[in-house]
N, C-alpha and C positions, 0 to 999 in steps of 0.2 A: 882297929884303926879309928881315929877320931879327926874331925875337922878342927884345925887350930886357928885358921884365919881365912878370910876371903878378901882379896885385893881387887879393886875396881879402878880401871884406868880408862879415861875418855881419850879417844883418838879421832883425828880427821885423816882421811885418805882421799885426796882429790882425784878427779879424772884429768887426763891430759888436755881435755877440752870439755866444757859442759854441753849437755844435749837438751833439745827442746822436748818438753812433755806438756801435758794439759795445763799445769799450774805455772809454767814458765821455764826457766833454765834450771837444770839439775846438775849440780857441780861435783858430786862425789858422796862419800859416806862419812857420817859422824857416828861412831860406834862406842860401846863400852866393852873392854876386854876384861874377862873375869878369870882370876887365878884362885883356885880353891886349894889351900895348903893343908897337909895332914901331918900327924905326929910321927909318921914313918918316912917322911921326906918326899912322898909322892905329891906332885902338884898337878891338878887337873885344869884344863883350859876351856873356857866358854866364851861366847860372843853374843852380846845383846844387839838386836836389830836396829836400835836407835839409842843414842846416848842417855836419854832420860830414864830408860829402864834400868840403867846402871845405878841411878840414884835410888831407885826402889830396892835394888839388891843391897846397896850400902846401908840404907836406913832401916829396912824392914826384914830382909831375908837373912843377911849376915848374922844379926844377933840370935836368930832362931836356930841356925845350923852349927854355930860354934859348939864343940863338944859332942856332936852327933856322928853316927857311923855313916860315912859317905857311900857305903855300898848298899845301904838300906834306902833305896829310892822311894819306896812307898811311904816310909816314915818321914823322909825329908819333904815330900810333897804335901803330906797331911799337916805338917807344921807351918808350911809357907803359903799354901794356896787355899782360899776359902772354898767351901762346897759350892757346886754349880748353882744351887738354888739361891745362894747369897749373891754371887757375881751376876746371875741373870736378873735379879731384882734391883741391884744397885747400879749395874752398868760398869762396875769397876773391874777391869780385866788386866790392869797393869801387873798385878802380882802373878798372874798366869804366865805372861810373857817374860817377866823378870826371872821367875823360877825356871822357865824353859831355857834361858841362857845359862843359868847355873847347872841345870840338869845335864847339859852337854859336858860340863867339867866333871860331874860325878861319873858319867859313862867313861870319860877319859881316864879317871882314876881307876875305875874297875878294870879297864883293859890293861893299864900299866901294872896293876897289882897282880893280874893273872898272866902277864907277859903275852898278851894276845892282841892283835889288831881288832878294832871294833867290829868289823864285818864278821869275824869269826864268833864273837860273842852273840851276834845276831843270827847265827845259824850257818854262816859260810857264804861264799860268793857264788852267785849264779852268773856273774860277769865281772870282769876286772878292769876293762877299759870302758870308762863311763862317758857317755856322749853329752856334749854341750853345743849350743848354737853360738855362732858369732852374732854380734849385735850391730845394727846400723841405725842411724837417726840423722836428722838435720842438726848439724853442729856448726856454730859460727867459727870464723877464723880466731885463733887463740895463740897467745904467746906465753910459754911456760916460764917459771921463775929462772930457769937456766938460759932463757932466750930462744929456745927452740920452738918452732911453729907446730901447731897441731890443729885438728878440726878442719873446718873449711868445707864440710859437706852440706852445702845449703841449696843445692840444686839436684834434680833427679840424676843428672849426668855424674855429679860428684859422688852421690851415694852409690851408684852403679860402679864407678871406678874403685871406690873403697872396698866393696864386696869382691870385686875381681882381684884386688890386691891381696885380700885375705885368702882367697882361693889359691893364688899363685905362691904366696909366701908360707902358708900354713896348711895347705891341703883342705881348706874348709869347703864344705858343701851344705852345711846346715846354717840357715840365716833366720834371724828374727829382728824386728825393728819397729820403731815408732816413726810415723810420717806425719807428725803433728804440727801443722801450721794453720789449721782451721780452713783448709782449702781442699774440698773433696776431689776436684779435678786434678790437683797436684798429686794427691795420693794415687789416684787411678793411673795417671801417667807414669809415676815412678814405679808402681808395681808392674805395669806392662814392660817397661824398660828393663827392670830387674829380671823378669822371666826370659825376655829375649836374650839378655846378655849371659845369664847363668845357665840357660838350657833347661830341658825338661826334667832332669834328674835332681836338681838342687831343691832342697827344702826351703820354703819361704813361709814364715809365720809373721803375723802382724799384731800390733797392740795399739789401741787408740786411747787408752786410759779414760774410757767413757766419754770421749769428746763429741760423738755424733748424736744427734737426735735420731729417733726411730725412723723418721721420714728420710733423712739424709743417709742413714745406715743402709736402708733398703736399696737406695740408688748405688752407693759405693759397692756394696757386696754383690749386687747384680752385675756390675761392670767388671769386678776383679775375679769373679768365680771362675771364669774361663782360664785364668792363669794358675790354677791348681794351688790354691792357698791351703797349707796344711792346717792352720788354725788361726783364729782371730780372737785376741784377748780383749774382753770388755769393750766391744764395739759400741755399746750403749750403757746406760747408767744402772739399770736394774735387771734382776733375773726375769721379772715379768716382761720387760721389753725384749730381752733375749729370747724368751719363749715365743713372743709374737714375731720376732725377726726370723726365728727358726722356720716359720711357715713360708718364708720367701728365699731362703738360702740353705744350701747343703754344706756350707763351710762350718766346721766345728768351732765352738766357742770355749774360752777358758776365762778364769777369774781368780783374783787373789782373796776373795771373800769365802771363807770355808764353811758355807752353810749347805751341808749335804742334803738335809731334809727338804729344803726349798728347791734345790736343783733337781732332786728326784721327782718331787711333786709337780714341778713345772716342765720338766723335760729338758731344761737348759739352765746353766751351761753344761758342757761335756767334761771339762777337766778343771782341776784345782791346781793352782801354782802358789806354793806356800813356803814360808820360812819356818824352820822347825821350832824356834823359840816362840814364834807367834802362835803355834799350835799347842804350846805348853811343854815342849821338849821332845826328845826322841821317842820315848815310850808312847806318848799320846799320838805322835805322828804315825807310828806303826799301826796303832789302832785305827786312826783316821784312814790311812791307806787301805787297810783291810776292809773297812766299811765301804770305801770307794770301789774296791774290787767286787764286793758283794752286790753293789748297786749299779755296776757297769760304768762308773765314772773314772776318768783318768786322773793321773797325778804326775807332776814333775816339780822341780825345785826352783826357788826364787833366784833373783839376781841381785847384784850390788852388795854381796856379802864379802867379808874378808876371808883369810885362809882358814881360820878356825871353823867357822860355820860351813865353808865350802868342803873342808875335810869331812865333816859330818855328813854332808850330802853324798860325797863319794862313797862312804862306807854303807850308808843306808840303801842307796841305789844299787850298790854291788850285791847286797844281800836280799833284795826285794824283787821277786819275779814281776810284779805288776807294773813297776816303773820302767817302761821300755822306751818312751819318747825322750829326746834330749832335753835337758834342763836349760834354763836361760843362763846367760853369762854376760858380764860386762868386763871380763878379765883383761881384755886387750886395752881397755882405756885406763885401767887403774895404774897410777904412777908408782905405787908402792904397796906394802903390806906390813903386817906385824910379825909374820912367821919367816923362818929361814927359807931362802930360795923362793919366796913368794913374789908376786901373786902366782897362783896356778894359772897355766895357760895351755890350751888344748893344741894338739897336733893331729891332723887328719880327723878332726871332730871330737877327739876323745882325750881324757886324762886318766892315767893309771891310778887305781886305788892305792893309798899308802899301805905299807906292810909292817911298819914299826908298831909297837904296842899302843893301845888306846886309839886316839885320833891319828896318831902317826906323824905329828908335826911338832915343831919346837918354836918358841918365841925367839925373835931376833931382838936382843936388848937395845941395840943402837937404833933400830927402826921404831921400836916402842917409844923410846925417848924422843925421837924426832917427830913422830906423828902426834904424840901427846903434847909436845911443845906447840905444834901447829894449832891444836885445840885451845891451849891456854892463850896463845897470842891472838887468835882470830875468833874464838867462840865456835859453836856448831855451825856447820854450813847450811845456808838456807836453800831449800828446794823450791822456793816460791817467789823467786825474783823474776819479774817481767820488766824488761827495759822500757816497754811501752807504757807501763804504769808505775813510774818511780815513786809516787806517793803511797802506793799500796803495798809494795814489797821492799824489804830492806836488803841491799846487796852487801855481801861479806866477801873478804878476800878468798880466792879459790886456791891459790898455791903460793 
């Protein structure tokens, strides 16, 4: 079997309403969808975490993989990714992430060629119902392109009502969210109200995207610790500050920065939350998770991915004993996807792992065309628009 072509398609998939994070309003995802074609008719699917990595796939990785055996992952990686000593010295990591997106497609090809779902290629399932959190945040009132209203959760009461609605409609009891308005008292009050409304059994995790200073974080965590917070992601900006904060709080910490050595040396953070492509692909993710297990560090999966990457999450978590905590999800806010029957959405906190060969999903051609045209018409969506600083950030159409 040989690779005959690699197609890269940029897409936008907006949320029904943008949410506030540290840099401003976050409107949705701009991704690159990867299709690796072979001479036997098997097509593997991959997904880059941000559209510009698709440019690297198109310009640098595609020419190197045409004519290569898609089942030989080690050879493919050696052709496309420089040695660690080179990337460490140059700071150039784009090829690692771009290859990670393609590597998903190579695993998809392998599963389809062997007529096995990915989780069986990885050793079999230790679980088949994969847990995810619901997400909450402060979101402004929003009108979608079809005229329907969305968002509007700009007060503690509205955030609480949204979470109660998710519990009533979908059986949700796992929640994670950002309460980012630069107001520590607002966060403390919202957390208290969430715990009172959701009861003692609900899981509540928080993420501040590094918004707090160490001094403010000490105060916030002291006040919310009584509300049984399962985890707080990036409460401060550095591992060193997290290690200092650990002296003042029992709440576990997580991060998106996959620096295991520093986390072990400093004693914090406790968990890594990562996109598989950002780690270099599924094979490197499995090695990273195994190292986390050896070092006593947790792992769960990233959010704001489309159905291809999410399917990879489902299979890897199904096959990996160590990943027991629910992964993040923004599924409920995504207005579309590029796969048939997408986006994935959880019921009673879980999604069933797909059973079809490979990643177990298929592209929806009409959806691909629609969301690619959105990208063509509007360009990539900006995650850095702050209405209070219009001269600093550029606003783009959201839907």
